[in-house]
N, CA and C atoms as a LAMMPS dump frame, in Angstrom:
ITEM: TIMESTEP
0
ITEM: NUMBER OF ATOMS
261
ITEM: BOX BOUNDS ff ff ff
-5.0000000000000000e+02 5.0000000000000000e+02
-5.0000000000000000e+02 5.0000000000000000e+02
-5.0000000000000000e+02 5.0000000000000000e+02
ITEM: ATOMS id mol type element x y z
1 1 1 N -442.833 325.02 -411.156
2 1 2 C -442.066 326.045 -410.463
3 1 3 C -441.603 327.123 -411.442
4 2 1 N -440.837 328.051 -410.911
5 2 2 C -440.378 329.173 -411.691
6 2 3 C -438.98 328.881 -412.255
7 3 1 N -438.821 329.096 -413.558
8 3 2 C -437.504 328.864 -414.144
9 3 3 C -436.611 330.098 -413.95
10 4 1 N -435.321 329.926 -414.21
11 4 2 C -434.344 330.975 -413.929
12 4 3 C -434.609 332.256 -414.726
13 5 1 N -435.029 332.101 -415.986
14 5 2 C -435.239 333.29 -416.811
15 5 3 C -436.403 334.126 -416.29
16 6 1 N -437.47 333.452 -415.868
17 6 2 C -438.627 334.175 -415.337
18 6 3 C -438.255 334.899 -414.04
19 7 1 N -437.479 334.219 -413.199
20 7 2 C -437.039 334.812 -411.939
21 7 3 C -436.155 336.029 -412.208
22 8 1 N -435.246 335.898 -413.19
23 8 2 C -434.35 336.999 -413.538
24 8 3 C -435.131 338.22 -414.035
25 9 1 N -436.162 337.962 -414.85
26 9 2 C -436.987 339.058 -415.372
27 9 3 C -437.706 339.786 -414.244
28 10 1 N -438.242 339.016 -413.294
29 10 2 C -438.925 339.644 -412.163
30 10 3 C -437.968 340.495 -411.336
31 11 1 N -436.771 339.96 -411.104
32 11 2 C -435.779 340.712 -410.326
33 11 3 C -435.397 341.988 -411.069
34 12 1 N -435.181 341.9 -412.38
35 12 2 C -434.835 343.067 -413.192
36 12 3 C -435.934 344.129 -413.124
37 13 1 N -437.164 343.677 -413.14
38 13 2 C -438.301 344.592 -413.168
39 13 3 C -438.476 345.354 -411.852
40 14 1 N -438.232 344.681 -410.718
41 14 2 C -438.541 345.275 -409.425
42 14 3 C -437.334 345.704 -408.605
43 15 1 N -436.122 345.507 -409.128
44 15 2 C -434.943 345.846 -408.331
45 15 3 C -434.813 347.359 -408.148
46 16 1 N -434.198 347.725 -407.031
47 16 2 C -434.046 349.143 -406.692
48 16 3 C -432.672 349.684 -407.063
49 17 1 N -431.668 348.801 -407.133
50 17 2 C -430.325 349.198 -407.557
51 17 3 C -429.701 348.034 -408.318
52 18 1 N -428.484 348.197 -408.773
53 18 2 C -427.857 347.253 -409.704
54 18 3 C -427.796 345.823 -409.182
55 19 1 N -427.349 345.64 -407.956
56 19 2 C -427.162 344.281 -407.433
57 19 3 C -428.294 343.847 -406.499
58 20 1 N -429.458 344.448 -406.64
59 20 2 C -430.585 344.182 -405.74
60 20 3 C -431.272 342.867 -406.087
61 21 1 N -431.26 341.93 -405.146
62 21 2 C -432.01 340.687 -405.336
63 21 3 C -432.895 340.391 -404.14
64 22 1 N -432.793 341.187 -403.069
65 22 2 C -433.501 340.842 -401.852
66 22 3 C -434.344 341.941 -401.248
67 23 1 N -434.565 343.043 -401.976
68 23 2 C -435.389 344.106 -401.406
69 23 3 C -436.829 343.619 -401.274
70 24 1 N -437.604 344.335 -400.5
71 24 2 C -438.993 343.933 -400.233
72 24 3 C -439.785 343.817 -401.533
73 25 1 N -439.603 344.747 -402.458
74 25 2 C -440.354 344.719 -403.722
75 25 3 C -440.031 343.46 -404.526
76 26 1 N -438.762 343.101 -404.581
77 26 2 C -438.349 341.905 -405.318
78 26 3 C -438.914 340.656 -404.653
79 27 1 N -438.82 340.593 -403.322
80 27 2 C -439.343 339.434 -402.608
81 27 3 C -440.845 339.289 -402.809
82 28 1 N -441.569 340.404 -402.791
83 28 2 C -443.02 340.371 -402.999
84 28 3 C -443.343 339.856 -404.391
85 29 1 N -442.593 340.301 -405.389
86 29 2 C -442.825 339.852 -406.765
87 29 3 C -442.589 338.348 -406.899
88 30 1 N -441.497 337.855 -406.307
89 30 2 C -441.188 336.429 -406.39
90 30 3 C -442.221 335.595 -405.643
91 31 1 N -442.626 336.068 -404.473
92 31 2 C -443.655 335.345 -403.708
93 31 3 C -444.98 335.33 -404.461
94 32 1 N -445.311 336.439 -405.112
95 32 2 C -446.568 336.502 -405.868
96 32 3 C -446.576 335.48 -406.993
97 33 1 N -445.43 335.326 -407.644
98 33 2 C -445.341 334.343 -408.724
99 33 3 C -445.557 332.935 -408.193
100 34 1 N -444.962 332.633 -407.04
101 34 2 C -445.153 331.306 -406.432
102 34 3 C -446.591 331.108 -405.97
103 35 1 N -447.22 332.157 -405.457
104 35 2 C -448.62 332.082 -405.033
105 35 3 C -449.514 331.756 -406.23
106 36 1 N -449.266 332.412 -407.349
107 36 2 C -450.052 332.149 -408.566
108 36 3 C -449.865 330.702 -409.005
109 37 1 N -448.618 330.227 -408.987
110 37 2 C -448.335 328.842 -409.389
111 37 3 C -449.063 327.855 -408.485
112 38 1 N -448.975 328.063 -407.171
113 38 2 C -449.61 327.138 -406.227
114 38 3 C -451.135 327.205 -406.315
115 39 1 N -451.673 328.368 -406.578
116 39 2 C -453.123 328.502 -406.734
117 39 3 C -453.613 327.676 -407.91
118 40 1 N -452.887 327.749 -409.017
119 40 2 C -453.258 326.936 -410.193
120 40 3 C -453.123 325.449 -409.88
121 41 1 N -452.081 325.08 -409.161
122 41 2 C -451.87 323.691 -408.79
123 41 3 C -453.033 323.178 -407.94
124 42 1 N -453.482 324.005 -407.001
125 42 2 C -454.552 323.576 -406.096
126 42 3 C -455.909 323.518 -406.785
127 43 1 N -456.058 324.216 -407.901
128 43 2 C -457.308 324.091 -408.66
129 43 3 C -457.432 322.696 -409.258
130 44 1 N -456.294 322.126 -409.642
131 44 2 C -456.289 320.776 -410.213
132 44 3 C -456.298 319.697 -409.135
133 45 1 N -455.572 319.958 -408.05
134 45 2 C -455.395 318.959 -406.991
135 45 3 C -456.037 319.477 -405.702
136 46 1 N -457.334 319.349 -405.616
137 46 2 C -458.095 319.945 -404.526
138 46 3 C -457.75 319.384 -403.144
139 47 1 N -457.279 318.154 -403.082
140 47 2 C -457.017 317.522 -401.784
141 47 3 C -455.549 317.574 -401.363
142 48 1 N -454.755 318.367 -402.047
143 48 2 C -453.34 318.493 -401.706
144 48 3 C -453.186 319.496 -400.561
145 49 1 N -453.377 319.002 -399.345
146 49 2 C -453.407 319.896 -398.192
147 49 3 C -452.021 320.384 -397.783
148 50 1 N -450.987 319.642 -398.108
149 50 2 C -449.628 320.086 -397.802
150 50 3 C -449.277 321.322 -398.64
151 51 1 N -449.637 321.305 -399.911
152 51 2 C -449.386 322.47 -400.753
153 51 3 C -450.26 323.643 -400.33
154 52 1 N -451.473 323.352 -399.87
155 52 2 C -452.367 324.412 -399.396
156 52 3 C -451.737 325.128 -398.193
157 53 1 N -451.148 324.356 -397.285
158 53 2 C -450.492 324.952 -396.121
159 53 3 C -449.307 325.807 -396.569
160 54 1 N -448.545 325.3 -397.532
161 54 2 C -447.425 326.08 -398.065
162 54 3 C -447.895 327.384 -398.682
163 55 1 N -449.022 327.323 -399.386
164 55 2 C -449.586 328.525 -399.997
165 55 3 C -449.969 329.537 -398.926
166 56 1 N -450.588 329.081 -397.864
167 56 2 C -450.995 329.991 -396.785
168 56 3 C -449.781 330.638 -396.126
169 57 1 N -448.712 329.877 -395.975
170 57 2 C -447.479 330.424 -395.405
171 57 3 C -446.911 331.508 -396.321
172 58 1 N -446.889 331.239 -397.635
173 58 2 C -446.37 332.217 -398.595
174 58 3 C -447.21 333.49 -398.615
175 59 1 N -448.531 333.321 -398.566
176 59 2 C -449.42 334.483 -398.577
177 59 3 C -449.187 335.326 -397.327
178 60 1 N -448.999 334.67 -396.184
179 60 2 C -448.72 335.403 -394.952
180 60 3 C -447.403 336.151 -395.008
181 61 1 N -446.396 335.517 -395.561
182 61 2 C -445.082 336.156 -395.697
183 61 3 C -445.179 337.369 -396.62
184 62 1 N -445.905 337.197 -397.736
185 62 2 C -446.081 338.308 -398.678
186 62 3 C -446.845 339.451 -398.011
187 63 1 N -447.862 339.116 -397.224
188 63 2 C -448.664 340.12 -396.517
189 63 3 C -447.781 340.945 -395.571
190 64 1 N -446.899 340.263 -394.822
191 64 2 C -446.001 340.972 -393.898
192 64 3 C -445.042 341.881 -394.662
193 65 1 N -444.512 341.401 -395.776
194 65 2 C -443.608 342.232 -396.582
195 65 3 C -444.338 343.447 -397.152
196 66 1 N -445.595 343.251 -397.566
197 66 2 C -446.376 344.374 -398.08
198 66 3 C -446.621 345.42 -396.996
199 67 1 N -446.91 344.959 -395.783
200 67 2 C -447.114 345.888 -394.669
201 67 3 C -445.836 346.671 -394.381
202 68 1 N -444.697 345.962 -394.39
203 68 2 C -443.408 346.62 -394.174
204 68 3 C -443.158 347.671 -395.251
205 69 1 N -443.398 347.298 -396.507
206 69 2 C -443.152 348.221 -397.619
207 69 3 C -444.082 349.425 -397.54
208 70 1 N -445.324 349.199 -397.152
209 70 2 C -446.3 350.287 -397.036
210 70 3 C -445.855 351.3 -395.981
211 71 1 N -445.31 350.805 -394.873
212 71 2 C -444.873 351.701 -393.8
213 71 3 C -443.562 352.402 -394.13
214 72 1 N -442.652 351.721 -394.822
215 72 2 C -441.327 352.306 -395.068
216 72 3 C -441.247 353.105 -396.366
217 73 1 N -441.988 352.699 -397.384
218 73 2 C -441.904 353.372 -398.691
219 73 3 C -443.263 353.295 -399.4
220 74 1 N -444.204 354.182 -399.043
221 74 2 C -445.555 354.122 -399.615
222 74 3 C -445.584 354.235 -401.142
223 75 1 N -444.658 355.023 -401.697
224 75 2 C -444.597 355.182 -403.162
225 75 3 C -444.308 353.845 -403.834
226 76 1 N -443.306 353.155 -403.348
227 76 2 C -442.936 351.85 -403.885
228 76 3 C -444.061 350.844 -403.672
229 77 1 N -444.738 350.929 -402.524
230 77 2 C -445.86 350.033 -402.219
231 77 3 C -446.959 350.146 -403.268
232 78 1 N -447.336 351.383 -403.599
233 78 2 C -448.41 351.562 -404.584
234 78 3 C -447.985 351.062 -405.962
235 79 1 N -446.72 351.292 -406.332
236 79 2 C -446.233 350.816 -407.623
237 79 3 C -446.253 349.289 -407.698
238 80 1 N -445.762 348.643 -406.637
239 80 2 C -445.689 347.177 -406.62
240 80 3 C -447.085 346.568 -406.651
241 81 1 N -447.993 347.09 -405.823
242 81 2 C -449.344 346.516 -405.779
243 81 3 C -450.077 346.732 -407.096
244 82 1 N -449.847 347.871 -407.72
245 82 2 C -450.497 348.134 -409.012
246 82 3 C -449.947 347.213 -410.092
247 83 1 N -448.625 347.038 -410.091
248 83 2 C -447.966 346.22 -411.104
249 83 3 C -448.35 344.737 -410.962
250 84 1 N -448.431 344.253 -409.728
251 84 2 C -448.732 342.841 -409.489
252 84 3 C -450.23 342.563 -409.331
253 85 1 N -451.031 343.627 -409.363
254 85 2 C -452.492 343.522 -409.208
255 85 3 C -452.843 342.819 -407.905
256 86 1 N -452.258 343.297 -406.812
257 86 2 C -452.528 342.77 -405.478
258 86 3 C -453.456 343.729 -404.762
259 87 1 N -454.379 343.176 -404.014
260 87 2 C -455.29 343.938 -403.162
261 87 3 C -456.295 344.756 -403.863
């Protein structure tokens, strides 16, 4: 999983204002980190179908947040996708 320091760095990198921990960009960054972790886990444990389902749920949630960000703030969307190498 993700340790506190890594999570803090991601929040610092993508936050929009001083106390921002829940904006779409921050949530997308945190979800992307979990997606990467679960993808690596599933490469080792091919038959772990419960984790696979969790991964699909996370990817769907990230996809919806990306769509929301694209519609509400296209500038931020392009920055986030470029930074996280999504799509």
